[in-house]
N, CA, C and O atoms as a DFTB+ gen file, in Angstrom:
592 C
 N C O
     1  1      85.901      81.339      71.698
     2  2      86.724      82.526      71.578
     3  2      87.921      82.185      70.697
     4  3      88.574      81.164      70.914
     5  1      88.222      83.035      69.698
     6  2      89.343      82.768      68.801
     7  2      90.662      82.986      69.541
     8  3      90.707      83.638      70.585
     9  1      91.737      82.425      68.975
    10  2      93.041      82.547      69.613
    11  2      93.490      84.001      69.679
    12  3      94.118      84.415      70.653
    13  1      93.170      84.780      68.641
    14  2      93.589      86.179      68.623
    15  2      92.860      86.994      69.696
    16  3      93.492      87.755      70.429
    17  1      91.550      86.839      69.791
    18  2      90.814      87.585      70.819
    19  2      91.154      87.063      72.208
    20  3      91.117      87.814      73.184
    21  1      91.484      85.780      72.298
    22  2      91.877      85.215      73.588
    23  2      93.211      85.809      74.045
    24  3      93.402      86.086      75.229
    25  1      94.135      86.002      73.091
    26  2      95.431      86.597      73.430
    27  2      95.260      88.047      73.860
    28  3      95.972      88.518      74.747
    29  1      94.325      88.758      73.243
    30  2      94.092      90.155      73.622
    31  2      93.455      90.264      75.002
    32  3      93.573      91.301      75.656
    33  1      92.794      89.226      75.446
    34  2      92.144      89.243      76.751
    35  2      93.035      88.650      77.843
    36  3      92.596      88.504      78.983
    37  1      94.290      88.305      77.505
    38  2      95.206      87.692      78.467
    39  2      96.341      88.656      78.780
    40  3      96.905      89.281      77.882
    41  1      96.669      88.770      80.063
    42  2      97.776      89.623      80.488
    43  2      98.896      88.765      81.063
    44  3      98.658      87.718      81.663
    45  1     100.114      89.235      80.865
    46  2     101.311      88.614      81.419
    47  2     101.692      89.394      82.663
    48  3     101.711      90.625      82.644
    49  1     101.996      88.691      83.743
    50  2     102.420      89.333      84.985
    51  2     103.809      88.808      85.323
    52  3     103.979      87.613      85.566
    53  1     104.792      89.682      85.340
    54  2     106.174      89.288      85.620
    55  2     106.669      89.876      86.923
    56  3     106.107      90.842      87.438
    57  1     107.738      89.276      87.455
    58  2     108.344      89.758      88.688
    59  2     107.625      89.298      89.935
    60  3     107.653      89.982      90.958
    61  1     106.978      88.140      89.861
    62  2     106.191      87.658      91.001
    63  2     107.067      87.042      92.075
    64  3     108.064      86.382      91.782
    65  1     106.687      87.262      93.305
    66  2     107.340      86.641      94.447
    67  2     106.961      85.160      94.482
    68  3     105.923      84.768      93.950
    69  1     107.798      84.348      95.105
    70  2     107.530      82.906      95.171
    71  2     106.303      82.569      96.011
    72  3     105.745      81.481      95.874
    73  1     105.874      83.485      96.879
    74  2     104.704      83.232      97.719
    75  2     103.386      83.422      96.966
    76  3     102.334      83.003      97.450
    77  1     103.434      84.051      95.783
    78  2     102.209      84.316      95.026
    79  2     101.636      83.000      94.507
    80  3     102.361      82.162      93.970
    81  1     100.330      82.831      94.674
    82  2      99.638      81.640      94.193
    83  2      98.622      82.052      93.122
    84  3      98.405      83.238      92.875
    85  1      98.012      81.060      92.501
    86  2      96.967      81.331      91.517
    87  2      95.808      82.084      92.167
    88  3      95.228      82.984      91.561
    89  1      95.483      81.717      93.380
    90  2      94.400      82.392      94.092
    91  2      94.756      83.856      94.368
    92  3      93.896      84.732      94.276
    93  1      96.019      84.120      94.704
    94  2      96.468      85.492      94.942
    95  2      96.291      86.336      93.685
    96  3      95.768      87.449      93.747
    97  1      96.732      85.801      92.534
    98  2      96.577      86.530      91.272
    99  2      95.103      86.745      90.946
   100  3      94.701      87.824      90.510
   101  1      94.314      85.715      91.161
   102  2      92.881      85.826      90.890
   103  2      92.277      86.962      91.715
   104  3      91.541      87.795      91.186
   105  1      92.588      86.994      93.000
   106  2      92.036      88.019      93.895
   107  2      92.544      89.418      93.534
   108  3      91.798      90.392      93.632
   109  1      93.815      89.522      93.116
   110  2      94.403      90.822      92.799
   111  2      93.826      91.412      91.516
   112  3      93.705      92.631      91.394
   113  1      93.468      90.550      90.552
   114  2      92.995      91.040      89.255
   115  2      91.476      90.972      89.090
   116  3      90.948      91.415      88.070
   117  1      90.782      90.435      90.060
   118  2      89.318      90.327      90.007
   119  2      88.601      91.673      89.864
   120  3      87.573      91.724      89.188
   121  1      89.089      92.763      90.465
   122  2      88.373      94.039      90.326
   123  2      88.265      94.558      88.886
   124  3      87.454      95.445      88.618
   125  1      89.059      94.027      87.963
   126  2      89.076      94.561      86.605
   127  2      88.132      93.834      85.658
   128  3      87.917      94.301      84.540
   129  1      87.568      92.714      86.067
   130  2      86.611      92.011      85.225
   131  2      86.566      90.531      85.524
   132  3      87.289      90.026      86.383
   133  1      85.696      89.842      84.790
   134  2      85.533      88.405      84.975
   135  2      86.773      87.667      84.480
   136  3      87.221      87.869      83.351
   137  1      87.320      86.811      85.337
   138  2      88.535      86.062      85.017
   139  2      88.153      84.671      84.536
   140  3      87.379      83.961      85.179
   141  1      88.718      84.294      83.378
   142  2      88.454      82.980      82.799
   143  2      89.462      81.948      83.302
   144  3      89.100      80.816      83.623
   145  1      90.749      82.361      83.366
   146  2      91.793      81.410      83.737
   147  2      92.978      82.147      84.344
   148  3      93.278      83.278      83.962
   149  1      93.652      81.497      85.296
   150  2      94.887      81.998      85.892
   151  2      95.899      80.867      85.822
   152  3      95.599      79.736      86.205
   153  1      97.106      81.172      85.332
   154  2      98.126      80.120      85.290
   155  2      99.466      80.671      85.750
   156  3      99.843      81.800      85.436
   157  1     100.168      79.844      86.501
   158  2     101.524      80.118      86.964
   159  2     102.408      78.978      86.469
   160  3     102.424      77.915      87.090
   161  1     103.146      79.162      85.374
   162  2     103.976      78.077      84.842
   163  2     105.014      77.599      85.836
   164  3     105.679      78.393      86.503
   165  1     105.136      76.298      85.919
   166  2     106.106      75.659      86.815
   167  2     107.454      75.549      86.119
   168  3     107.503      75.502      84.890
   169  1     108.547      75.507      86.870
   170  2     109.857      75.325      86.242
   171  2     109.957      73.951      85.590
   172  3     109.312      72.994      86.018
   173  1     110.788      73.874      84.535
   174  2     110.946      72.595      83.839
   175  2     111.587      71.550      84.742
   176  3     111.204      70.381      84.694
   177  1     112.534      71.939      85.548
   178  2     113.153      71.031      86.514
   179  2     112.448      71.239      87.840
   180  3     112.653      72.256      88.503
   181  1     111.632      70.296      88.225
   182  2     110.830      70.412      89.444
   183  2     111.717      70.329      90.681
   184  3     112.089      69.237      91.110
   185  1     112.056      71.485      91.254
   186  2     112.816      71.482      92.505
   187  2     111.864      71.456      93.695
   188  3     112.149      70.850      94.728
   189  1     110.728      72.126      93.527
   190  2     109.721      72.138      94.571
   191  2     108.353      72.212      93.908
   192  3     108.175      72.924      92.921
   193  1     107.414      71.498      94.434
   194  2     106.079      71.433      93.819
   195  2     105.329      72.752      93.935
   196  3     104.430      73.020      93.139
   197  1     105.688      73.584      94.920
   198  2     104.953      74.819      95.150
   199  2     105.527      76.033      94.419
   200  3     104.917      77.102      94.446
   201  1     106.677      75.897      93.771
   202  2     107.296      77.058      93.143
   203  2     106.787      77.273      91.726
   204  3     106.281      76.355      91.081
   205  1     106.933      78.502      91.260
   206  2     106.618      78.837      89.879
   207  2     107.811      79.590      89.311
   208  3     108.796      79.808      90.016
   209  1     107.734      79.988      88.054
   210  2     108.870      80.576      87.373
   211  2     108.972      82.091      87.541
   212  3     109.820      82.713      86.902
   213  1     108.150      82.691      88.366
   214  2     108.237      84.125      88.613
   215  2     107.344      84.963      87.714
   216  3     107.409      86.193      87.731
   217  1     106.514      84.296      86.936
   218  2     105.557      85.016      86.109
   219  2     104.287      84.208      85.980
   220  3     104.262      83.017      86.290
   221  1     103.228      84.862      85.517
   222  2     101.954      84.179      85.360
   223  2     101.095      84.868      84.317
   224  3     101.462      85.914      83.783
   225  1      99.955      84.274      84.036
   226  2      99.015      84.794      83.054
   227  2      97.622      84.825      83.670
   228  3      97.221      83.913      84.394
   229  1      96.899      85.889      83.367
   230  2      95.506      86.001      83.772
   231  2      94.707      86.260      82.507
   232  3      94.976      87.218      81.782
   233  1      93.727      85.408      82.243
   234  2      92.876      85.564      81.070
   235  2      91.519      86.095      81.507
   236  3      90.844      85.501      82.349
   237  1      91.133      87.219      80.924
   238  2      89.841      87.831      81.210
   239  2      88.836      87.421      80.146
   240  3      89.218      86.934      79.082
   241  1      87.558      87.615      80.425
   242  2      86.532      87.284      79.436
   243  2      86.462      88.346      78.340
   244  3      86.042      88.047      77.223
   245  1      86.869      89.583      78.644
   246  2      86.821      90.676      77.666
   247  2      88.186      91.339      77.519
   248  3      88.877      91.547      78.517
   249  1      88.592      91.678      76.285
   250  2      89.868      92.379      76.086
   251  2      89.935      93.733      76.795
   252  3      91.015      94.164      77.199
   253  1      88.788      94.409      76.949
   254  2      88.768      95.703      77.640
   255  2      89.191      95.543      79.100
   256  3      89.860      96.410      79.661
   257  1      88.795      94.428      79.702
   258  2      89.178      94.168      81.095
   259  2      90.692      93.983      81.207
   260  3      91.314      94.438      82.166
   261  1      91.267      93.318      80.226
   262  2      92.721      93.110      80.222
   263  2      93.444      94.451      80.119
   264  3      94.414      94.690      80.839
   265  1      92.979      95.325      79.229
   266  2      93.597      96.652      79.093
   267  2      93.486      97.443      80.399
   268  3      94.424      98.132      80.799
   269  1      92.349      97.337      81.044
   270  2      92.132      98.025      82.320
   271  2      93.094      97.491      83.388
   272  3      93.636      98.261      84.180
   273  1      93.298      96.192      83.404
   274  2      94.220      95.588      84.371
   275  2      95.652      96.041      84.106
   276  3      96.399      96.314      85.045
   277  1      96.038      96.122      82.837
   278  2      97.390      96.586      82.492
   279  2      97.580      98.024      82.953
   280  3      98.586      98.355      83.579
   281  1      96.606      98.880      82.638
   282  2      96.710     100.291      83.008
   283  2      96.815     100.498      84.515
   284  3      97.518     101.401      84.968
   285  1      96.125      99.676      85.287
   286  2      96.080      99.874      86.734
   287  2      97.126      99.086      87.522
   288  3      97.543      99.520      88.595
   289  1      97.549      97.951      87.009
   290  2      98.424      97.080      87.802
   291  2      99.898      97.109      87.397
   292  3     100.743      96.665      88.174
   293  1     100.235      97.618      86.204
   294  2     101.641      97.667      85.794
   295  2     102.417      98.570      86.743
   296  3     101.978      99.678      87.054
   297  1     103.557      98.101      87.196
   298  2     104.441      98.797      88.139
   299  2     103.826      98.944      89.537
   300  3     104.249      99.797      90.317
   301  1     102.828      98.110      89.849
   302  2     102.278      98.123      91.204
   303  2     103.061      97.120      92.060
   304  3     103.929      96.409      91.555
   305  1     102.755      97.073      93.324
   306  2     103.487      96.211      94.247
   307  2     102.610      95.049      94.694
   308  3     101.446      95.232      95.048
   309  1     103.187      93.849      94.671
   310  2     102.491      92.651      95.128
   311  2     103.482      91.822      95.931
   312  3     104.514      91.408      95.404
   313  1     103.183      91.580      97.188
   314  2     104.067      90.863      98.112
   315  2     105.447      91.516      98.182
   316  3     106.467      90.829      98.243
   317  1     105.468      92.848      98.172
   318  2     106.726      93.574      98.332
   319  2     107.573      93.673      97.080
   320  3     108.694      94.177      97.142
   321  1     107.078      93.211      95.953
   322  2     107.837      93.285      94.698
   323  2     107.037      94.048      93.656
   324  3     105.816      93.915      93.571
   325  1     107.739      94.848      92.868
   326  2     107.097      95.592      91.790
   327  2     106.870      94.629      90.630
   328  3     107.802      93.978      90.157
   329  1     105.633      94.547      90.182
   330  2     105.301      93.617      89.109
   331  2     105.136      94.367      87.790
   332  3     104.807      95.553      87.768
   333  1     105.370      93.654      86.698
   334  2     105.144      94.192      85.358
   335  2     103.935      93.481      84.781
   336  3     103.843      92.254      84.824
   337  1     103.020      94.250      84.248
   338  2     101.812      93.688      83.655
   339  2     101.732      94.191      82.215
   340  3     101.669      95.396      81.973
   341  1     101.735      93.259      81.266
   342  2     101.697      93.582      79.843
   343  2     100.700      92.683      79.127
   344  3     100.202      91.701      79.679
   345  1     100.427      93.050      77.883
   346  2      99.620      92.196      77.014
   347  2     100.404      90.904      76.769
   348  3     101.590      90.957      76.445
   349  1      99.766      89.767      76.918
   350  2     100.436      88.487      76.683
   351  2     100.657      88.309      75.192
   352  3      99.805      88.666      74.378
   353  1     101.806      87.753      74.845
   354  2     102.104      87.476      73.442
   355  2     101.582      86.092      73.106
   356  3     101.562      85.216      73.970
   357  1     101.159      85.878      71.866
   358  2     100.659      84.550      71.500
   359  2     101.765      83.511      71.581
   360  3     102.938      83.813      71.361
   361  1     101.377      82.290      71.898
   362  2     102.329      81.199      72.026
   363  2     102.934      80.894      70.669
   364  3     102.229      80.883      69.660
   365  1     104.248      80.643      70.637
   366  2     104.944      80.366      69.390
   367  2     104.540      79.011      68.844
   368  3     104.322      78.057      69.591
   369  1     104.445      78.950      67.526
   370  2     104.140      77.674      66.887
   371  2     105.429      76.867      66.732
   372  3     106.526      77.412      66.855
   373  1     105.296      75.598      66.469
   374  2     106.453      74.706      66.390
   375  2     107.363      75.032      65.215
   376  3     108.562      74.762      65.284
   377  1     106.828      75.607      64.131
   378  2     107.655      75.877      62.957
   379  2     108.185      77.311      62.918
   380  3     108.701      77.755      61.893
   381  1     108.058      78.031      64.025
   382  2     108.529      79.406      64.067
   383  2     110.046      79.435      64.072
   384  3     110.678      78.578      64.689
   385  1     110.632      80.397      63.403
   386  2     112.076      80.455      63.187
   387  2     112.867      80.748      64.467
   388  3     113.316      79.819      65.137
   389  1     113.039      82.001      64.804
   390  2     113.914      82.388      65.899
   391  2     113.292      82.055      67.256
   392  3     112.127      82.368      67.500
   393  1     114.058      81.431      68.122
   394  2     113.593      81.130      69.461
   395  2     112.810      79.843      69.570
   396  3     112.303      79.512      70.642
   397  1     112.704      79.113      68.474
   398  2     111.965      77.864      68.543
   399  2     112.855      76.775      69.128
   400  3     114.054      76.977      69.316
   401  1     112.272      75.644      69.408
   402  2     113.034      74.550      70.011
   403  2     113.698      73.660      68.971
   404  3     114.427      72.733      69.324
   405  1     113.459      73.926      67.712
   406  2     114.070      73.156      66.636
   407  2     115.257      73.931      66.090
   408  3     115.165      75.140      65.876
   409  1     116.368      73.247      65.865
   410  2     117.541      73.906      65.321
   411  2     117.228      74.478      63.947
   412  3     116.439      73.902      63.198
   413  1     117.838      75.598      63.616
   414  2     117.564      76.284      62.366
   415  2     117.794      75.364      61.176
   416  3     116.980      75.337      60.253
   417  1     118.890      74.609      61.180
   418  2     119.228      73.772      60.041
   419  2     118.299      72.565      59.892
   420  3     118.300      71.906      58.852
   421  1     117.502      72.272      60.934
   422  2     116.551      71.174      60.847
   423  2     115.164      71.636      60.421
   424  3     114.283      70.810      60.183
   425  1     114.960      72.941      60.322
   426  2     113.655      73.458      59.950
   427  2     113.438      73.326      58.449
   428  3     114.371      73.399      57.649
   429  1     112.178      73.130      58.103
   430  2     111.823      72.958      56.707
   431  2     112.148      74.223      55.919
   432  3     111.846      75.332      56.361
   433  1     112.749      74.057      54.777
   434  2     113.060      75.185      53.920
   435  2     114.473      75.702      54.073
   436  3     114.948      76.432      53.204
   437  1     115.161      75.352      55.140
   438  2     116.523      75.855      55.347
   439  2     117.472      75.286      54.296
   440  3     118.276      76.019      53.720
   441  1     117.379      73.977      54.046
   442  2     118.292      73.333      53.105
   443  2     118.138      73.903      51.699
   444  3     119.135      74.125      51.012
   445  1     116.912      74.140      51.265
   446  2     116.722      74.683      49.923
   447  2     117.148      76.144      49.851
   448  3     117.688      76.574      48.832
   449  1     116.918      76.905      50.898
   450  2     117.286      78.317      50.884
   451  2     118.799      78.494      50.831
   452  3     119.300      79.373      50.130
   453  1     119.517      77.671      51.563
   454  2     120.965      77.810      51.644
   455  2     121.711      76.730      50.866
   456  3     122.927      76.597      51.004
   457  1     120.991      75.957      50.047
   458  2     121.583      74.937      49.183
   459  2     122.476      73.987      49.981
   460  3     123.633      73.759      49.626
   461  1     121.935      73.449      51.041
   462  2     122.674      72.555      51.915
   463  2     122.082      71.158      51.823
   464  3     120.870      70.994      51.686
   465  1     122.943      70.157      51.897
   466  2     122.441      68.808      52.029
   467  2     122.622      67.932      50.813
   468  3     122.569      66.710      50.947
   469  1     122.830      68.477      49.651
   470  2     123.002      67.658      48.461
   471  2     124.467      67.421      48.167
   472  3     125.332      68.126      48.687
   473  1     124.757      66.405      47.313
   474  2     126.141      66.127      46.930
   475  2     126.718      67.268      46.110
   476  3     127.907      67.570      46.209
   477  1     125.868      67.910      45.292
   478  2     126.338      69.021      44.472
   479  2     126.837      70.162      45.346
   480  3     127.830      70.811      45.015
   481  1     126.169      70.404      46.436
   482  2     126.584      71.482      47.332
   483  2     127.951      71.186      47.914
   484  3     128.761      72.099      48.076
   485  1     128.226      69.936      48.229
   486  2     129.519      69.574      48.784
   487  2     130.614      69.700      47.723
   488  3     131.719      70.144      48.034
   489  1     130.326      69.316      46.472
   490  2     131.305      69.424      45.399
   491  2     131.638      70.885      45.123
   492  3     132.800      71.234      44.915
   493  1     130.607      71.741      45.122
   494  2     130.828      73.160      44.891
   495  2     131.663      73.763      46.006
   496  3     132.492      74.639      45.760
   497  1     131.452      73.307      47.215
   498  2     132.201      73.835      48.345
   499  2     133.679      73.499      48.219
   500  3     134.529      74.309      48.587
   501  1     134.002      72.300      47.696
   502  2     135.405      71.909      47.504
   503  2     136.070      72.787      46.452
   504  3     137.242      73.134      46.599
   505  1     135.351      73.152      45.396
   506  2     135.915      73.972      44.328
   507  2     136.193      75.392      44.805
   508  3     137.099      76.046      44.287
   509  1     135.452      75.868      45.756
   510  2     135.591      77.254      46.211
   511  2     136.539      77.419      47.385
   512  3     136.663      78.522      47.919
   513  1     137.212      76.352      47.802
   514  2     138.134      76.464      48.932
   515  2     139.337      77.309      48.532
   516  3     139.849      77.163      47.422
   517  1     139.795      78.184      49.412
   518  2     141.001      78.955      49.088
   519  2     142.222      78.032      49.122
   520  3     142.245      77.038      49.847
   521  1     143.236      78.382      48.322
   522  2     144.443      77.575      48.259
   523  2     145.204      77.699      49.574
   524  3     145.279      78.783      50.151
   525  1     145.767      76.590      50.048
   526  2     146.498      76.566      51.305
   527  2     147.797      77.357      51.147
   528  3     148.616      77.002      50.300
   529  1     148.015      78.425      51.940
   530  2     149.230      79.232      51.798
   531  2     150.488      78.481      52.233
   532  3     151.592      78.903      51.887
   533  1     150.360      77.400      52.968
   534  2     151.523      76.642      53.429
   535  2     151.924      75.552      52.436
   536  3     152.925      74.864      52.638
   537  1     151.144      75.393      51.362
   538  2     151.409      74.362      50.369
   539  2     152.718      74.684      49.640
   540  3     152.925      75.820      49.212
   541  1     153.591      73.701      49.501
   542  2     154.844      73.862      48.761
   543  2     155.999      74.370      49.590
   544  3     157.056      74.661      49.031
   545  1     155.850      74.490      50.883
   546  2     156.927      74.998      51.732
   547  2     157.738      73.878      52.380
   548  3     158.670      74.136      53.142
   549  1     157.369      72.617      52.066
   550  2     158.039      71.490      52.713
   551  2     159.525      71.432      52.392
   552  3     160.300      70.962      53.224
   553  1     159.957      71.891      51.216
   554  2     161.358      71.756      50.778
   555  2     162.260      72.882      51.272
   556  3     163.465      72.821      51.029
   557  1     161.763      73.871      51.929
   558  2     162.607      74.963      52.389
   559  2     163.445      74.537      53.574
   560  3     162.949      73.901      54.504
   561  1     164.747      74.899      53.536
   562  2     165.657      74.536      54.608
   563  2     165.642      75.554      55.725
   564  3     165.891      75.205      56.879
   565  1     165.355      76.808      55.410
   566  2     165.358      77.841      56.437
   567  2     164.158      78.759      56.258
   568  3     163.606      78.891      55.166
   569  1     163.776      79.383      57.350
   570  2     162.624      80.263      57.330
   571  2     162.996      81.616      56.778
   572  3     164.167      81.997      56.772
   573  1     162.008      82.331      56.321
   574  2     162.250      83.694      55.830
   575  2     162.062      83.761      54.330
   576  3     161.794      82.756      53.671
   577  1     162.210      84.978      53.798
   578  2     162.006      85.142      52.367
   579  2     163.144      84.535      51.561
   580  3     164.271      84.429      52.047
   581  1     162.854      84.148      50.359
   582  2     163.879      83.577      49.465
   583  2     164.754      84.705      48.891
   584  3     164.258      85.780      48.552
   585  1     166.027      84.444      48.793
   586  2     166.904      85.470      48.182
   587  2     166.601      85.564      46.695
   588  3     166.276      84.567      46.049
   589  1     166.710      86.762      46.166
   590  2     166.451      86.972      44.737
   591  2     167.608      86.674      43.875
   592  3     167.521      86.810      42.655
């Protein structure tokens, strides 16, 4: 299955209670079609082995099943909480701009686009500095405008 068709067959489920397990999601979404995979991402800082981040993904074998699950399960109640069910977005690639884990200035192409990093860029920056308005005021004995 290609990544694009796989993304169309995967739904995102948000607003999950901490008691929800992979088996719970599997059982709740089974009526809509054959389920290939269920995942509940764990928090990056492991505080408890049984907790998840409050959302999960269910991958169906067919994109039509995913659409059916979205239509029927969005804004429904699971363990006393209203859940949101949407089409899952594809996972971001490492070189993606906004929201990636790499700083913008470290991404390929940034230095050439903004002319950063070369000695010439630093020299040009020095030439374009505005003149210091406080320059030449060291000899004044008193504050205020000079008499004409």
